[in-house]
MDAnalysis code that builds the backbone (N, CA, C; Angstrom):
import MDAnalysis as mda
import numpy as np

u = mda.Universe.empty(465, n_residues=155, atom_resindex=np.repeat(np.arange(155), 3), trajectory=True)
u.add_TopologyAttr("name", ["N", "CA", "C"] * 155)
u.add_TopologyAttr("resid", np.arange(1, 156))
u.add_TopologyAttr("resname", ["MET", "VAL", "SER", "THR", "ASP", "VAL", "GLN", "ARG", "ALA", "VAL", "ASP", "ARG", "GLU", "GLN", "THR", "PRO", "SER", "ASP", "GLN", "GLN", "ILE", "GLU", "ARG", "TRP", "ILE", "GLU", "ALA", "ALA", "LEU", "ALA", "THR", "ALA", "GLN", "THR", "ASP", "ARG", "ALA", "ALA", "LEU", "THR", "ILE", "ARG", "PHE", "VAL", "GLY", "GLU", "SER", "GLU", "MET", "SER", "SER", "LEU", "ASN", "GLN", "GLN", "PHE", "ARG", "GLY", "ARG", "SER", "GLY", "PRO", "THR", "ASN", "VAL", "LEU", "SER", "PHE", "PRO", "PHE", "GLU", "ALA", "PRO", "GLU", "GLY", "VAL", "PRO", "GLU", "VAL", "GLU", "HIS", "GLU", "MET", "GLY", "ASP", "ILE", "VAL", "VAL", "CYS", "THR", "PRO", "LEU", "VAL", "ALA", "SER", "GLU", "ALA", "ASN", "ASP", "GLN", "GLY", "LYS", "THR", "GLU", "ALA", "ALA", "HIS", "CYS", "ALA", "HIS", "LEU", "ILE", "VAL", "HIS", "GLY", "VAL", "LEU", "HIS", "LEU", "GLN", "GLY", "TYR", "ASP", "HIS", "THR", "ASP", "GLU", "ARG", "ALA", "ALA", "GLN", "VAL", "MET", "GLU", "SER", "LEU", "GLU", "ILE", "LYS", "ILE", "LEU", "ALA", "GLY", "LEU", "GLY", "ILE", "THR", "ASN", "PRO", "TYR", "LEU", "LEU", "GLU", "THR", "ALA"])
u.atoms.positions = np.array([
    [1.374, 10.786, -27.348],
    [0.769, 11.298, -26.924],
    [-0.608, 10.785, -26.048],
    [-1.495, 10.999, -25.539],
    [-2.470, 9.491, -24.289],
    [-3.205, 10.234, -24.960],
    [-3.788, 9.066, -25.379],
    [-5.353, 9.109, -25.776],
    [-6.443, 8.449, -24.803],
    [-7.468, 9.327, -23.713],
    [-7.951, 8.619, -22.399],
    [-9.293, 8.596, -22.555],
    [-10.658, 8.219, -22.590],
    [-11.814, 8.151, -22.747],
    [-12.218, 8.178, -21.071],
    [-12.316, 8.925, -20.664],
    [-12.317, 8.615, -18.825],
    [-14.203, 7.775, -18.732],
    [-14.503, 7.122, -18.364],
    [-15.928, 6.861, -18.359],
    [-16.566, 6.529, -16.115],
    [-17.126, 7.522, -16.451],
    [-17.731, 7.339, -15.118],
    [-19.130, 6.576, -14.943],
    [-18.939, 5.598, -14.628],
    [-20.871, 4.990, -13.701],
    [-21.689, 5.161, -12.839],
    [-20.212, 5.930, -11.907],
    [-20.715, 6.725, -10.340],
    [-20.468, 8.398, -10.666],
    [-20.953, 8.583, -9.196],
    [-20.651, 10.334, -8.836],
    [-19.927, 10.887, -10.165],
    [-19.475, 11.784, -10.617],
    [-18.770, 12.254, -10.768],
    [-17.014, 12.298, -9.266],
    [-18.321, 13.189, -8.775],
    [-17.164, 14.612, -7.481],
    [-16.386, 12.771, -6.637],
    [-16.671, 11.303, -6.987],
    [-16.359, 10.821, -6.060],
    [-14.946, 10.191, -7.236],
    [-15.055, 9.927, -7.924],
    [-13.973, 10.028, -9.397],
    [-12.488, 11.514, -8.484],
    [-11.223, 11.431, -9.173],
    [-10.495, 12.152, -9.565],
    [-10.636, 12.440, -10.946],
    [-10.171, 13.962, -11.312],
    [-9.881, 14.807, -12.603],
    [-9.918, 13.741, -13.335],
    [-9.868, 14.551, -14.362],
    [-9.105, 14.113, -15.730],
    [-7.652, 14.135, -15.894],
    [-7.905, 14.972, -14.984],
    [-5.944, 16.316, -15.431],
    [-5.063, 14.519, -14.436],
    [-5.974, 14.858, -13.148],
    [-5.135, 13.956, -13.138],
    [-5.196, 11.938, -12.976],
    [-6.030, 11.996, -13.648],
    [-6.086, 10.679, -14.194],
    [-4.905, 10.603, -15.908],
    [-4.747, 11.373, -16.528],
    [-4.492, 11.752, -17.059],
    [-1.972, 11.089, -17.156],
    [-2.461, 12.238, -15.861],
    [-0.465, 12.932, -14.978],
    [-0.407, 11.176, -14.813],
    [-1.201, 10.406, -14.337],
    [-0.744, 8.699, -13.427],
    [-0.276, 8.489, -14.547],
    [-1.188, 7.786, -15.625],
    [-1.090, 7.357, -16.711],
    [0.011, 7.475, -17.784],
    [-0.082, 8.804, -18.000],
    [1.837, 10.090, -18.189],
    [3.009, 9.430, -17.236],
    [2.655, 8.907, -16.596],
    [3.382, 8.536, -15.596],
    [4.406, 6.975, -15.410],
    [3.118, 6.059, -15.370],
    [2.117, 4.963, -15.476],
    [3.450, 4.298, -17.470],
    [3.239, 4.850, -18.603],
    [4.095, 4.838, -19.620],
    [5.357, 5.032, -19.952],
    [5.842, 6.086, -19.068],
    [7.069, 6.951, -18.793],
    [8.016, 5.790, -19.327],
    [7.992, 5.134, -19.298],
    [9.182, 3.415, -19.132],
    [8.621, 2.349, -20.973],
    [7.997, 3.379, -21.031],
    [6.644, 1.912, -22.441],
    [7.458, 2.133, -23.690],
    [7.815, 1.217, -24.298],
    [8.512, 1.753, -25.082],
    [7.495, 2.958, -27.466],
    [6.271, 3.218, -26.093],
    [6.030, 4.144, -27.438],
    [5.401, 4.957, -26.669],
    [5.200, 6.502, -27.101],
    [5.411, 7.196, -26.816],
    [3.351, 7.596, -27.334],
    [3.357, 6.509, -28.295],
    [1.454, 7.246, -27.898],
    [0.861, 5.609, -27.588],
    [-0.428, 5.967, -26.564],
    [-1.238, 5.158, -26.753],
    [-2.588, 6.079, -25.995],
    [-3.304, 4.462, -26.085],
    [-5.183, 5.211, -26.304],
    [-5.722, 4.281, -25.269],
    [-6.027, 4.849, -24.907],
    [-6.716, 3.751, -22.897],
    [-8.077, 4.388, -23.109],
    [-9.181, 3.448, -22.466],
    [-10.105, 3.409, -21.287],
    [-9.100, 3.248, -20.351],
    [-10.092, 4.435, -19.516],
    [-10.292, 4.598, -17.608],
    [-11.755, 4.261, -17.325],
    [-12.395, 3.648, -17.099],
    [-13.704, 3.202, -16.519],
    [-14.578, 3.111, -14.692],
    [-14.509, 3.842, -13.884],
    [-15.135, 4.507, -12.545],
    [-16.359, 3.169, -12.604],
    [-16.462, 3.320, -11.690],
    [-18.194, 2.103, -11.367],
    [-17.884, 1.577, -10.358],
    [-19.262, 1.772, -10.280],
    [-19.754, 0.806, -8.767],
    [-19.704, -0.618, -8.478],
    [-20.021, -0.733, -6.829],
    [-19.698, -2.404, -6.979],
    [-20.203, -3.601, -7.588],
    [-21.328, -2.989, -8.669],
    [-22.605, -4.448, -9.000],
    [-21.700, -4.675, -9.976],
    [-21.218, -3.474, -10.276],
    [-20.902, -3.666, -12.006],
    [-19.978, -4.675, -11.897],
    [-18.855, -4.136, -10.889],
    [-17.458, -4.620, -10.933],
    [-17.489, -6.226, -10.072],
    [-18.569, -6.715, -9.103],
    [-19.689, -7.722, -8.864],
    [-18.711, -8.338, -10.463],
    [-19.914, -8.002, -12.037],
    [-20.815, -9.211, -12.450],
    [-19.524, -8.962, -13.320],
    [-18.065, -7.680, -13.140],
    [-17.246, -8.058, -14.390],
    [-16.533, -9.125, -13.628],
    [-15.712, -9.240, -12.252],
    [-15.479, -10.416, -11.414],
    [-15.425, -11.431, -12.331],
    [-16.893, -11.978, -11.748],
    [-17.318, -12.971, -12.153],
    [-17.001, -13.823, -13.621],
    [-17.846, -12.285, -13.757],
    [-17.519, -12.959, -15.345],
    [-16.076, -12.431, -16.431],
    [-14.574, -12.573, -15.882],
    [-13.532, -11.613, -16.234],
    [-12.914, -13.734, -16.249],
    [-13.311, -13.317, -14.411],
    [-12.327, -13.767, -13.329],
    [-13.027, -15.003, -13.124],
    [-13.673, -15.328, -12.768],
    [-14.346, -16.631, -11.624],
    [-15.323, -16.087, -10.382],
    [-14.890, -15.282, -10.133],
    [-14.205, -14.754, -8.285],
    [-15.739, -13.265, -8.143],
    [-16.055, -13.596, -7.157],
    [-17.528, -13.161, -6.945],
    [-17.028, -12.278, -6.301],
    [-17.251, -11.149, -6.106],
    [-17.736, -9.761, -5.016],
    [-17.385, -9.593, -6.249],
    [-17.150, -7.696, -5.841],
    [-15.988, -7.063, -6.337],
    [-14.436, -6.776, -6.529],
    [-13.948, -5.932, -6.580],
    [-12.075, -6.125, -6.926],
    [-11.573, -5.021, -7.275],
    [-11.360, -4.083, -6.643],
    [-10.677, -3.086, -6.758],
    [-10.430, -1.949, -8.307],
    [-9.387, -3.296, -8.711],
    [-9.373, -3.104, -10.332],
    [-9.135, -4.304, -11.075],
    [-9.815, -3.393, -12.218],
    [-9.444, -4.951, -13.148],
    [-8.295, -3.909, -14.455],
    [-7.636, -5.206, -15.402],
    [-7.361, -4.634, -16.577],
    [-7.335, -4.750, -17.639],
    [-7.912, -4.586, -18.693],
    [-8.503, -5.474, -20.235],
    [-7.192, -5.256, -21.245],
    [-6.473, -5.682, -21.103],
    [-5.657, -5.257, -23.447],
    [-6.739, -6.592, -23.822],
    [-6.648, -5.206, -25.040],
    [-6.858, -4.631, -26.111],
    [-5.858, -5.788, -27.268],
    [-7.624, -6.674, -27.515],
    [-7.255, -7.943, -28.615],
    [-8.106, -7.229, -29.917],
    [-7.572, -6.964, -30.875],
    [-8.500, -7.374, -31.821],
    [-9.590, -8.186, -32.424],
    [-10.905, -8.077, -32.610],
    [-11.229, -9.835, -32.348],
    [-11.432, -10.331, -34.221],
    [-11.634, -11.206, -33.919],
    [-10.656, -12.201, -35.385],
    [-10.901, -11.418, -36.608],
    [-10.368, -11.184, -37.265],
    [-10.473, -10.905, -38.556],
    [-10.571, -8.996, -38.435],
    [-10.305, -8.478, -37.666],
    [-10.631, -6.855, -37.126],
    [-9.213, -6.893, -37.097],
    [-8.791, -6.031, -38.276],
    [-7.103, -5.685, -37.812],
    [-7.077, -4.402, -36.834],
    [-5.476, -5.000, -36.257],
    [-5.709, -4.198, -34.609],
    [-5.342, -2.617, -35.025],
    [-5.887, -2.291, -34.240],
    [-6.376, -0.283, -33.776],
    [-4.477, -0.098, -32.942],
    [-3.122, 0.225, -34.133],
    [-2.628, 1.043, -33.452],
    [-2.483, 1.729, -32.097],
    [-1.638, 1.588, -31.390],
    [-1.709, 2.393, -29.723],
    [-2.142, 2.296, -28.675],
    [-3.593, 1.192, -29.408],
    [-4.981, 0.818, -28.344],
    [-4.065, 0.105, -27.354],
    [-4.368, -0.133, -26.131],
    [-4.066, -0.735, -25.017],
    [-4.683, -1.343, -24.750],
    [-5.866, -0.760, -23.496],
    [-6.974, -1.438, -23.202],
    [-7.811, -0.470, -22.699],
    [-8.388, -2.122, -21.526],
    [-9.250, -0.348, -20.274],
    [-8.706, -1.472, -19.206],
    [-9.220, -0.400, -17.738],
    [-8.888, -0.690, -17.427],
    [-9.676, 0.610, -15.582],
    [-11.241, -0.735, -15.266],
    [-11.869, 0.022, -14.737],
    [-11.256, -0.973, -13.113],
    [-11.976, 0.588, -11.898],
    [-11.928, 1.320, -10.871],
    [-13.520, 0.991, -10.002],
    [-13.239, 0.571, -8.691],
    [-13.872, 0.503, -8.929],
    [-14.317, 1.173, -7.178],
    [-15.083, 2.429, -7.799],
    [-14.614, 4.069, -7.250],
    [-15.193, 3.697, -5.064],
    [-16.071, 2.711, -5.117],
    [-16.199, 2.496, -3.077],
    [-15.161, 1.776, -2.628],
    [-15.113, 1.072, -3.828],
    [-14.188, -0.642, -3.111],
    [-12.513, 0.919, -3.123],
    [-12.639, 0.768, -3.376],
    [-10.656, 1.931, -3.436],
    [-11.346, 3.163, -1.888],
    [-12.045, 3.955, -1.930],
    [-12.541, 5.084, -0.768],
    [-12.501, 3.758, 0.221],
    [-13.113, 2.252, 0.482],
    [-13.475, 1.358, 1.912],
    [-11.504, 1.417, 1.969],
    [-10.517, 1.090, 1.112],
    [-9.528, 0.491, 0.557],
    [-8.336, 1.791, 1.409],
    [-9.212, 2.723, 1.036],
    [-8.239, 3.681, 1.363],
    [-8.312, 4.092, 2.676],
    [-9.866, 4.319, 3.456],
    [-9.747, 4.393, 4.701],
    [-8.991, 3.552, 5.050],
    [-9.225, 1.740, 5.520],
    [-8.684, 1.696, 5.754],
    [-7.080, 0.696, 5.984],
    [-5.956, 1.554, 4.880],
    [-5.195, 1.980, 4.958],
    [-4.578, 2.970, 5.111],
    [-5.453, 4.010, 5.615],
    [-4.716, 4.893, 5.783],
    [-4.053, 5.596, 4.811],
    [-4.928, 5.220, 3.719],
    [-4.316, 6.311, 2.604],
    [-5.034, 7.678, 2.068],
    [-5.164, 9.163, 0.483],
    [-5.758, 9.055, 0.470],
    [-6.725, 8.335, -0.585],
    [-7.653, 8.459, -0.658],
    [-8.308, 7.907, -2.401],
    [-7.867, 8.241, -2.863],
    [-6.904, 9.383, -3.559],
    [-6.153, 9.711, -4.835],
    [-4.800, 9.394, -4.660],
    [-3.810, 8.597, -3.436],
    [-2.979, 7.992, -3.769],
    [-3.290, 5.758, -3.803],
    [-4.887, 6.257, -3.692],
    [-4.518, 5.045, -3.983],
    [-5.709, 4.771, -4.492],
    [-5.751, 5.510, -5.578],
    [-6.914, 5.829, -7.048],
    [-5.901, 5.693, -7.565],
    [-4.829, 6.734, -8.044],
    [-3.480, 6.668, -8.186],
    [-2.511, 5.426, -8.344],
    [-2.910, 4.604, -7.484],
    [-1.365, 3.824, -7.529],
    [-2.367, 2.649, -8.345],
    [-3.361, 2.323, -7.756],
    [-4.032, 1.231, -8.776],
    [-4.600, 1.486, -10.437],
    [-3.807, 2.694, -10.942],
    [-4.512, 3.192, -12.185],
    [-3.395, 2.952, -13.240],
    [-1.956, 3.797, -12.274],
    [-0.747, 2.664, -12.170],
    [-0.595, 1.531, -12.841],
    [-1.067, 0.505, -11.109],
    [-1.129, -1.221, -12.115],
    [-1.772, -1.066, -12.995],
    [-3.255, -0.673, -12.986],
    [-3.501, -1.259, -14.582],
    [-2.405, -0.675, -15.237],
    [-2.209, 0.269, -15.808],
    [-1.952, 0.682, -17.315],
    [-0.163, 0.191, -17.124],
    [0.288, -0.641, -15.730],
    [1.317, -1.473, -16.074],
    [0.804, -3.094, -16.948],
    [0.072, -3.223, -15.955],
    [-1.289, -4.724, -17.012],
    [-1.215, -5.031, -18.034],
    [-1.536, -3.692, -18.872],
    [-1.875, -3.302, -20.207],
    [-0.564, -2.979, -20.402],
    [0.650, -2.642, -19.441],
    [1.875, -3.283, -21.091],
    [2.681, -4.051, -21.362],
    [1.628, -5.542, -19.987],
    [2.524, -7.191, -20.981],
    [2.514, -6.864, -18.798],
    [2.940, -5.971, -17.959],
    [3.661, -7.184, -16.651],
    [2.363, -7.627, -15.711],
    [3.074, -8.207, -14.836],
    [1.507, -9.065, -14.069],
    [2.136, -10.015, -12.894],
    [1.808, -10.381, -11.582],
    [2.446, -10.140, -10.935],
    [2.098, -12.189, -10.552],
    [2.281, -12.301, -11.379],
    [1.525, -14.075, -10.783],
    [2.647, -14.933, -10.334],
    [3.703, -14.469, -10.572],
    [4.814, -16.172, -9.516],
    [5.585, -14.204, -8.996],
    [5.828, -15.252, -7.572],
    [6.929, -13.488, -7.463],
    [8.407, -13.113, -7.723],
    [8.342, -13.515, -8.671],
    [9.737, -12.926, -9.026],
    [8.538, -11.577, -9.434],
    [7.670, -12.037, -10.930],
    [7.396, -10.527, -11.692],
    [6.042, -9.882, -10.819],
    [5.868, -10.151, -9.108],
    [5.501, -9.543, -8.786],
    [6.124, -8.427, -8.100],
    [7.288, -8.316, -8.023],
    [8.012, -7.914, -7.588],
    [8.945, -6.791, -8.510],
    [8.925, -7.487, -9.516],
    [9.200, -6.666, -10.932],
    [8.319, -5.483, -11.234],
    [6.631, -5.880, -11.091],
    [5.763, -4.773, -11.286],
    [5.825, -4.273, -10.091],
    [5.459, -4.838, -8.889],
    [6.240, -3.909, -6.891],
    [6.501, -2.702, -7.651],
    [8.299, -3.324, -7.571],
    [9.307, -2.116, -8.286],
    [8.675, -1.053, -8.389],
    [8.088, -1.625, -9.791],
    [7.400, -0.742, -11.247],
    [6.652, 0.770, -10.181],
    [6.642, 0.110, -10.242],
    [4.064, 1.045, -8.975],
    [5.733, 1.479, -8.010],
    [6.468, 0.743, -7.493],
    [6.888, 2.150, -6.085],
    [7.603, 3.786, -6.211],
    [8.363, 2.879, -7.734],
    [9.729, 4.149, -8.628],
    [9.004, 4.128, -9.306],
    [7.257, 4.350, -10.269],
    [6.443, 5.392, -10.898],
    [5.511, 6.122, -9.768],
    [5.304, 5.628, -8.704],
    [4.704, 6.624, -7.769],
    [4.831, 7.275, -7.042],
    [6.195, 6.951, -6.890],
    [7.079, 8.255, -5.858],
    [8.304, 9.405, -6.690],
    [7.775, 9.090, -8.406],
    [7.843, 9.919, -9.159],
    [6.347, 11.346, -9.068],
    [5.288, 10.678, -8.471],
    [4.376, 11.433, -8.563],
    [4.276, 11.468, -7.501],
    [5.408, 11.249, -6.111],
    [5.030, 12.319, -4.429],
    [3.817, 11.766, -4.278],
    [3.801, 10.091, -4.287],
    [3.481, 9.273, -3.200],
    [4.577, 8.309, -3.226],
    [4.028, 7.726, -1.139],
    [4.604, 5.848, -0.950],
    [4.621, 6.118, -1.099],
    [5.009, 5.263, -0.914],
    [5.400, 2.971, -1.389],
    [4.102, 2.691, -0.892],
    [3.156, 2.513, -1.470],
    [1.805, 1.383, -1.248],
    [1.391, 0.318, -0.688],
    [2.885, -0.096, -1.069],
    [3.102, -1.091, 0.039],
    [4.138, -1.425, 1.421],
    [3.372, 0.299, 1.979],
    [4.582, 0.474, 3.343],
    [3.072, 0.277, 3.453],
    [1.888, 0.974, 3.602],
    [0.933, 1.421, 4.515],
    [0.055, 0.557, 4.350],
    [0.035, -1.288, 3.370],
    [-1.131, -1.955, 3.328],
    [-1.320, -2.798, 4.438],
    [-1.752, -3.249, 4.814],
    [-2.943, -4.147, 6.753],
    [-2.985, -5.141, 5.651],
    [-2.371, -5.802, 6.140],
    [-2.902, -8.059, 5.328],
    [-3.489, -7.940, 6.254],
])
């Protein structure tokens, strides 16, 4: 069972439905070692994302997605099944989707799948890890009827 808290700090019309989001998350969790998970998806504007990107990554400007794996504060017991938070910058998703010739839904699905994989411990810090993560993303998205997102990107 997946428990998802969807937060929208932007107009609801700019974001996918809760049902779409849950479908994407469940697809990304299909390979996980658990059948239970709790996470938060937050849709934000460029200002909030820029703030988060600066605070947590030391980079200026917005990024399309950030993942924050849950870490219990010292002295507080771990919360079973709590995975963490994924923050998506809605205006950047729209802009990138347009630039890359993708639908906003397909691009958002990719970013949420990407974020969920990060919460599971996958990363792209080196070439081998990136290949593993990208292969999983491609497979998961194909199962959702979404074309390989890396074939569409315009560097």
